[in-house]
TORKOL-4160 file (C-alpha; in steps of 0.2 Angstrom, whole numbers, padded with zeros to 4 digits, m for minus):
70
<pt num="1" X="0000" Y="0000" Z="0000"/>
<pt num="2" X="0006" Y="0018" Z="m0004"/>
<pt num="3" X="0004" Y="0030" Z="0011"/>
<pt num="4" X="0006" Y="0049" Z="0012"/>
<pt num="5" X="0011" Y="0057" Z="0028"/>
<pt num="6" X="0009" Y="0076" Z="0030"/>
<pt num="7" X="0021" Y="0083" Z="0043"/>
<pt num="8" X="0019" Y="0101" Z="0049"/>
<pt num="9" X="0033" Y="0112" Z="0043"/>
<pt num="10" X="0047" Y="0109" Z="0032"/>
<pt num="11" X="0059" Y="0095" Z="0038"/>
<pt num="12" X="0078" Y="0096" Z="0034"/>
<pt num="13" X="0088" Y="0084" Z="0025"/>
<pt num="14" X="0095" Y="0075" Z="0040"/>
<pt num="15" X="0077" Y="0071" Z="0046"/>
<pt num="16" X="0072" Y="0066" Z="0028"/>
<pt num="17" X="0086" Y="0053" Z="0028"/>
<pt num="18" X="0078" Y="0045" Z="0043"/>
<pt num="19" X="0064" Y="0039" Z="0032"/>
<pt num="20" X="0074" Y="0029" Z="0019"/>
<pt num="21" X="0058" Y="0021" Z="0011"/>
<pt num="22" X="0049" Y="0037" Z="0009"/>
<pt num="23" X="0050" Y="0051" Z="m0003"/>
<pt num="24" X="0049" Y="0069" Z="0004"/>
<pt num="25" X="0043" Y="0084" Z="m0004"/>
<pt num="26" X="0037" Y="0101" Z="0001"/>
<pt num="27" X="0019" Y="0105" Z="0000"/>
<pt num="28" X="0015" Y="0123" Z="0006"/>
<pt num="29" X="0021" Y="0125" Z="0023"/>
<pt num="30" X="0021" Y="0106" Z="0026"/>
<pt num="31" X="0031" Y="0091" Z="0021"/>
<pt num="32" X="0024" Y="0076" Z="0012"/>
<pt num="33" X="0032" Y="0059" Z="0015"/>
<pt num="34" X="0025" Y="0047" Z="0002"/>
<pt num="35" X="0030" Y="0028" Z="m0001"/>
<pt num="36" X="0025" Y="0010" Z="0000"/>
<pt num="37" X="0022" Y="0003" Z="0017"/>
<pt num="38" X="0023" Y="m0016" Z="0018"/>
<pt num="39" X="0010" Y="m0020" Z="0032"/>
<pt num="40" X="0001" Y="m0013" Z="0047"/>
<pt num="41" X="0017" Y="m0016" Z="0058"/>
<pt num="42" X="0027" Y="m0006" Z="0046"/>
<pt num="43" X="0014" Y="0008" Z="0046"/>
<pt num="44" X="0015" Y="0009" Z="0065"/>
<pt num="45" X="0034" Y="0009" Z="0064"/>
<pt num="46" X="0033" Y="0025" Z="0053"/>
<pt num="47" X="0021" Y="0033" Z="0065"/>
<pt num="48" X="0032" Y="0029" Z="0079"/>
<pt num="49" X="0047" Y="0036" Z="0070"/>
<pt num="50" X="0038" Y="0052" Z="0067"/>
<pt num="51" X="0033" Y="0054" Z="0085"/>
<pt num="52" X="0050" Y="0049" Z="0091"/>
<pt num="53" X="0058" Y="0063" Z="0080"/>
<pt num="54" X="0046" Y="0075" Z="0088"/>
<pt num="55" X="0038" Y="0079" Z="0072"/>
<pt num="56" X="0019" Y="0085" Z="0071"/>
<pt num="57" X="0009" Y="0073" Z="0061"/>
<pt num="58" X="m0005" Y="0082" Z="0052"/>
<pt num="59" X="m0013" Y="0069" Z="0041"/>
<pt num="60" X="m0011" Y="0051" Z="0035"/>
<pt num="61" X="m0019" Y="0045" Z="0019"/>
<pt num="62" X="m0019" Y="0029" Z="0010"/>
<pt num="63" X="m0016" Y="0032" Z="m0009"/>
<pt num="64" X="m0027" Y="0021" Z="m0019"/>
<pt num="65" X="m0025" Y="0017" Z="m0038"/>
<pt num="66" X="m0038" Y="0015" Z="m0051"/>
<pt num="67" X="m0033" Y="m0004" Z="m0052"/>
<pt num="68" X="m0037" Y="m0006" Z="m0033"/>
<pt num="69" X="m0054" Y="0002" Z="m0035"/>
<pt num="70" X="m0060" Y="m0011" Z="m0047"/>
């Protein structure tokens, strides 16, 4: 599954490197981390990592594709 994590504010390169499986991009005043998450345990791992780094999570979205909607 592909997930998008919206983090409040712009995060710097050193914090981005902590999320090796995710792609980071600025979106307005926030940062979007997007990428494949293997399972629910991995999802909880990403959420724990965000919290552990003191980042403010604004939103989590599962990105669906047309193929999955059929």
